[in-house]
N, C-alpha and C positions, 0 to 999 in steps of 0.2 A: 440207102440200106435200107429194109421191110423188115413191117412188124413180122413177130415171131411171138405165137401163142399171148404176147399180150405182154410178158416180164422183162424179155431182150429183143434185141436188132440183129440181123445178119449181118455182119459186117463184107467186105471184099472177098477171103479166104474163105469164107460158109461150105463152097462148095468145090474146092480145093484139098481139102483134111482127107488126107488119108486114112485106109482101116488099117485098123491094131496100133497106130501112135498111142505112147503113156501121154495120160497127164500127169502134170504136176500143179498144185493147188497151192499157194499163199495167199491170205487171205491177214490184213491191217486191223488192228481193234480189237484187240484179247487180249495180250499181255504184251509180244513181242522186246522181248525184253534183250536190252544189247541193238535193240536198230534190226534183229537179224533177217527179217520176214522182209521190212521194205530197203534194207542194202540188196538180201541177196535177188527181190525184183527189180530192183534199180538195175543192178550188173550183170543182169542177164540179156535185161531191153536194150543196154548201152551198147555190150560186148556182142549181143548174138542178131539184131533189130528183130520186128515180128510185124506179122501181115492181123488183119482183125480179121475175129472167128464170128463170135456174138459180143455186143453191149449192154449190158443190164442197165434196164429203166432206175433212174432216180428216185424218181417221183414215186414208186411201187416200193424203195423199198432201205432206203435214206432218212434218216432222220435230220433234217437239215441245222434243228435249233440244240442239238446233241453234237453234231461233226460240223458246223459251218463251212461253206465252202473261201477259200480267201478270194478277193479283188481289191486288186493293185488301183490306189489316189494317187494322182500322179498333178501335183502343185494345186488343179483348179476342176480336175477331169477327174472319172475312170475309165482306166486303161485297160485291163485286163479280166479278166471272170475265169477263174480253174476249179472248174466240175471238178466232184471228184468223179471217179472213172470203176467202175465191177465190168473186166470182161474178158474174154476168152479170145488169145491170141493161139497164132502158127509159129512156130520156131525153130531152129536148127542148131542140132548143137555143133564143136567144132570138126565133126566130121560128117556134119552133114544129114545126119539123122532131124526126121522132122520131128516135135514134140510137141502138144496142148500145154498152156502158160495160165491158168485159172489165178487172177489177180485184183486186188481193189482190195474195196475194203470187204469189210464182213456185215451183212445185211442186215437193219435194225429190226425189218419189221419180215413178215411172209416168209419163216423159212421153212415149213412146206414147202411150200408152193415152189420156191425155190430148190430146194430138193429136189420134189421132181422137174423142172429143167435141167438140172444139170444130171439128173439121171437118163432124161429123155437125149440131152447131147450125146453123154457117154454111148449111149446106146445106137444113135445114131452113124458116130465113126465108128463105133469097134472100138472101142479104146480098147488097148491093151492091157492096162494096170492104172492105177492111180496112185499119187504120192502125193502125201501133204505134208507142210512142217510149219511150227512155230515156236516161239521159246517163253520160260519163264524164268524167273530170280529164283536163285536155291544161292544157301550158306555154303558153295564152294570155291577156292579158289582159283583165283587168275594163274597161278603158275601152275597150274595140271590142266592138263587136256580136257577140254568143251566135253560134258557127256548126254545122252540122249534116254530118253523111253522110248521104245517103238512098242505102237500099237497094230495094231489091224490082225491079217493073216495071213503074213507073209514070218511061216515061223525061221527061217531062213535067219532072216534079218533081226529077229527079236532074240536068239538064239545068240547068235555072233555080234551084238552090236549093244543091246540094251540095258545100261548099269542101275537101273533102279526099275521095279517093278511093285509098285503099292496096290497094297487093297483097300481102298480109296472112294470116295466122293470128290467130283471135283466139280465145278459151273462149266457148262458144254461153254461152245462154240458151234458157230454154222457146218465146220469140217466134222466135230464128230458126229451130226447125224447124218452128215453124206455117208464117213465112215462105217456106222450103225446098219445105215440100209445098205451099202455095199456089202456086210457081214450076210446080208442076209439072203445076197441070190449068192454067195462064195462069188463073188468078185474081186479079182485079185487087189488088193490094196494095205498101206502101211502110212502110219502117220509118226509122225517124228517129235517129240516136244525135244526140243536143246533146254541142256540145262547151266544155265550162264553163272558165272556172280553175282549175288546180289548188289552190291556195291556198284557194278558195271549197269545195272539193267536201266537206269536212263542214257547211257552213252550211245556212240553209234561205236559199238567194238567190232571192228573188222573178221576177229579171228569166228565169231557169230556166224557171218555170213560164209565166209570157208567152209565151217561145218556144217553150213545150210547144204552148201552145194556139195560136198562130200556124203553127205547123205541120200539127194537126190542120186549121183552117180552111184553109189552102192544097191539102190533099187531100181533103176533101171538102168544104166553100163551109159548113159548119154555123159557126155564129156564136155565140162566148161572151163572157159577160161578164168583163172586163178591169181596171176604175178600179181593184176595190182593190189587185191585186195589182201593177198599175202603180206606186200611191201609193207602196204598201213599199218595191216596188225601188227608187222614188228616192230615199227616205229610206235603205236600205241602201247604195244606189251613195255618193250624199251621206257617209254616215260613215265608209267607208273613204277615201273622198278628200282627208277631212280628216286623217287619220290618218296614207294616204301623204305628204299637203304639209307636216307636221309631222315628220318622218322623213327626211333622208337619205337614208339606206343604202332604205330602201323605198323610195322614191321611185327611185333608183339601179335598185335590183331590178326593179320594173314597169316603166322604162323600158328597159330590157335584154329581156322581153316586147315589149313595143307596137311595138320595132326589127325583133328577128325577125319578130313577127305582119306585117307592113306590109308587110317584102321580100315572106313568099309571098306575100300578096296580091295583090301587083302582080307575081307569078310569075317573078320574078329565083332563087328560091332552087333547086336542086335536088333540095334535101331535103325529108322529111313534117317538119310542125308538132310533131311530136315526138323529131325528133332533136336532137342538144344540137351548137353550134356553138363548136369548138376552148376548153369546158369554160365560155364563156361564160353559157351561158342560167341562171337560179336557179330552183334545185327549188323543190317546195312545202315542202319542211321549211324552204330557207334565209326564205323569206318569211316562216311562219309560225312562227318562230322569232325574227326582225324585230317581227313582230305582236305575239308575246308580250312582248317585252322591253318595248315601246311600250306597251302597255298596261298593264303591272307602274306605270309610272310614273305613269300617270295615277287620278284619284281612279274608283273604278268607278260610272257613273253615266250620262247617258243620251249619252253620247259613244261607249260602247263598241262596239265590233264586235254586232252582233247573236248570239246566240246561236244553234248551228247545232242 
């Protein structure tokens, strides 16, 4: 691969990107509640395959001591080194329609330079739209559909899909900066924030990845295979439901979340779904503690909550 602008190297498909394709972005390192982003990118790569367009330079963007790469130790020698990867790839959906995927770690350094590099790639490939997704923990129950907050300039998506529209300040991530920059030039951009049950934020929640795929489809029209994730999601939720049904305290805590969620969705609440009500809203720690106590009384086996 040849060096381009000192920040990334061009891959084999750099000259094969058709003009006007949508770009989908999903970076880990910000929150990734329910492992939505990591599951989404893994599923897309496995099911659709990919060709390398550009690979960003870890030495320029990554804090190795904060996010150490993995290396394998085999009895008496080092066998394998797995470096972190931040890349742009060319894929095709189930109908053969091409799109670009920007995925990997969120840069630790040089956000402005990284944003300029991505903007130059967007301009070079005449990208038609940019859609990105990430996920955060929220005090919502797993028994209700996953909600989203939508940002950007796609008003039709915001009107149709955004269930929570706060007026607040939040810690920024690198894709926030990209979205903000694209808005300045009126380039079509949408960001989806998945609102994941806070007590499942440290697990691999398959429904979170399914919701990410559904959001990308709504924004781009791309079609993705979801059967495997949906089957995993049904199994995951059934195990949680079984544990809740067999533990009265858990059922009470989840019921409080359901009541709060339904009141908010009916439009009768004046507070955001992040706000406690008279101290009655169970915290993630409370629910996690009940799950832990319950699991401690059971034999480790197929009925255990899947590990995150």
